[in-house]
N, C-alpha and C positions, 0 to 999 in steps of 0.2 A: 379633846384629845384625838378623837378617830377621825375628826375633820381635818383636823392639822395634819396628822400622818397622812390621809389621804391626801391632800394638796401638797405636799411634800414628795411623795410619790409622783403623782403627774408631772410635776415641775422637772424632776428628776429623769422621768421618760421623755417629755420635751425637748432636754437641754440636748441631747446629741443632735435631735433634727433640727433645730437651731443654728448649732454649729455646722452642720453638712450644708444646711442654705446658704448661710454667711460663706463659708469655703467656695460653695460652687459659685456664689456671686463673683468671688474675688478672683475666679479663674477662668470665668466665661470670655468667650471672644469678644471685643465691643461691637455694637449693630454700626454700620456705616452712617454716618451724618456728615454735617458741615464742621469739621472740626477746626479750632480757633488755634493755627499757629503758622508761622512762616517759613517752616523746613522744606526740603527737598525729598520728596520719595520717587525711587524710581524703581520701573518694574522691567524687568529685561528676561532674554534669551541669547544662551551662549551655542552657539553653533556646534564648535568640535566637540562638546562633552555631551551636548544634548540637555542641558539642564537649565530649567529658568530661576530666576531670582527677583526678589523682592527686597529694595534697599532703603534704608533710610540714611541718607548721607551725612557725614558728621557734621553735628550740631555744638555749637559753642555752650558748654556747661560751666566753664571756671575760665577767668581772664589773669590772674597771678600765681602762677603762667597759665597759659593757654591752653586749657584742655578741652577737648572735643569727644562726643561719644556718638556711635553710629552702632545699627544692628542692622541683620540681613538674616533671610532664610533661603535655603534651595530646594528644588524639586526636580524632579522626572520629567521631563516632556516641556511643552509650551504652555499647556494650562495646568493651575492646580487640581487635584483630584481629591487630595485631603488636608487637613489641617498640618502644618508641620510639626515634627515631634520636638525639635529643638530649634532655638535660636541664637544665632551670633552675636554675643555682645562685644564691641571692640574699644577700648578707650587710649586716644592719643594725647599725648605730653609734646608740646612744640616747644622746641629751644629750651627744654629746660630739663638737661643731663641729671641723673639721681632723682628726679620727682619721686618715680615710683617707690624709692627705698628699697630695702629689702622684701616687699610685698609680694607673695606669690598667687594671692587670692584677691578676687574683688567681690567684696562684702555691701549688700546694699540692706540698709535699715529702712523697714517701711513704717508705715502711720499708725500701726497697729504693735508695735516693738518687736515684731518677728523680722526674722533677716533670710535672705536668699545669698547664698553664698556659691560661687563657683570653684572648680578645681584648680590646677596649678593654673596660671597663664602664658599664653604662649607670647614671647616677645620678639617683634621686628623692631628694627632700627633703619629709617630711609633718611638719606641726605640729598636725593637727586633733586630735591625742589632748591636747594640753596639752605635749606631751613632743616633742622635736625628734627626728625617725626618718630617718637619711639611710641609703638604701638601695642598694647596689650590686650590679648582677645581668649575667648573661652565661649563655647555653648553653655546655654542653660534649656532646662527642660521648658517646653511651653507651658506649663501652668504654673511655673515659677516666674517665667517671663511675664505671666498676664499677672500675677500677684503684685507685682512692680507697677504694671501700668494702670491696675485697679486703685491704687494708692494717690491720697492727694498731695504726699510730700514724701520725698526719699531721698535720704543721705548716702552717699556711696562712698567706698574707702579701698584704695589698694594702698597698703604700707603705709608711708607716709602723706600720702597724695588721698585729700576727701573734697568732696564736692556735694552740691546739691540739687536734686532733679524739681523744678517748680512746676507751676501748671501749665506754662508754654510750652515745658521739654516734654511732661506726661502728656500733654495731648499730642505731640506729634507720634510719640510712642504708641499711643491709641490709635491713632489712624494709621499708623503702620500695621498693626495688631489687627484693626478691622479687616485687612485683607488676608486672614487666615483661613477664610472660608472659599469653597471655588465658586461661589455665586458672587460673593463681595470681591473676588479677584478678579472674575471675569468682567464685572462690572466696572472697575477702575480701572483695568487696562484698555476697556473698549472707550472710557470718558478721556483717557489721556489724550491730548492732543499733538503732544510733541514726539516724533519717531526718529532716533538717530541710531547711527551704526559706527561703532568703535571697537577696533580690537577684537572681532570676531563677534562682538556683542551686538544685539537688537535691543535697543533702550525706548524705553516709554515713559513720558511725563507730561506734566501739566505745560511746559513753556520751553523754548529754545533758548540758549544762549547766543550771543551774537555772531560768534565766530560758526553757528551749525545754521544759519540762513544765508540765503543768496543775498538778500537785500533787508539790511537791519532797520529798527524801527528810528526814526528822525525827528525832533519837532519839527512841526508846521508852521508854528508861532510862537512869539516870545512867552515864553513861561512865566505866568504871573506868580509874583512873590505875595506871602501876606506882611502886616504890619510885624515890627518885633513883639511877641509876645509878650504881655504883663509880668511886670517882674523881674523882668532881664536886662543885664545892663547894656545900654545901646552901645556895641562896638561890633567890629568885624566879627563873624562868627561863620565857621565851616563846619558842615556835618554831612555825612556820607548816608546816603538812603539806597533802598533798592525798592523796585516795583514792576509789575508786569504790564507792558502794553498790549491790550487786547486786540481782536482782528478788526474792530471799529475804529483804532487809532486814540483809544481813551487808557488813562489806567485802570486798572482794577482795583479799587480802594481797599478790598480786603488783601492783596499782597503789600500795601504801602506800608514800610519800615524803616526806622532810622538803625544804624548799625552800634551805637551807644547810647546807651541808658541816660548819660547826661545831656542828650540831645533831647530827651523826651517833650521840653518844652515846644522847641523848634518843630518839631515831628507833628505836634499836634496842631499847631499853627498852619503847616503846609497841607494837612490833610483837609482844611479848608477852602484850599483854591485849587488842589488837585483836579477838581471836577471841571476846570475850565482849563488843562493843559490838553494840547492836540496833537497827534501824531502823524506822521506818515506809516501805516502798520508795516512791521516786517513782511517778506517776502520770502517762501521758498516752493519749488517747482511751480511757480506762478501763482501761488496762493497766497492769501494775509495768512500770518499765524501769530502765536503768541508769543512776545521776546520778553526776557527779564532786562531791565537796565539797573545796572548802578552808577550812581550818580554822586557829585561832592555839589551841595549847595550852600553858595555863599550870601550871609545877611550883611548889607551895607549898611551902616546909618547915612539918611538924607541929610545932605547940609542945611543948616536952617530949621530942624524938627526939632523939639525939645527931647 
């Protein structure tokens, strides 16, 4: 009886320590590594205000309606001196009036059943692009943001709008979060090869857009296409893909992705032949640079083939 009582006492004493360790692991800044995602993270400096920024560009998290999520934090000066206290999160609904309903807050439900809830959201509507983009945003404390990114699955809700953050989206958020330490931020900034100036911003990212280079990447040979993927009907099929052409004129395989999940079989088949694709690399200021390409690939049945 004394042994059982002693054991219960020890377990009770250890429980707070275990909970503290668990909480610490869920609020730790991820270590830099090769994150498996295809989203765009840009780092910049705004000269008029004297503030730097790190931004995860809007990534698709829902299709019907189209919903995108982005994240950003600011800091004084060109170099990050300490982890940010808070992170701004924004959710966009494209061409979906009323999608948010009467929701005033954004609620994230994590894989452990706990939640992260923002204060009342700030709403901005922009129609300058020809589409109605309604954005709702708010800052969350760093520790709460890190609880989100350390989860394996997250459901988010704002009024009647609901979406899920899967592994790919969470990986992008982890990559963004990994740049919250001064050393990691400096390393990522030094590694970013593309330097762009726009609207008083100096931006750095891993590749240029075609409009940002002096001479854009062009195929130097006919792009080989694979046979139709097994199990699909042999009929004309068009799919949109995007990829980065590196400074040697080859496709960076880690960057290659389809834009529609319905095209996954075709994308997998294309991955087998992209090492054969050759390009004249993009150029900027007399140097070869990495450039992103967005392309529509067409599969056409060959007459006489079964």
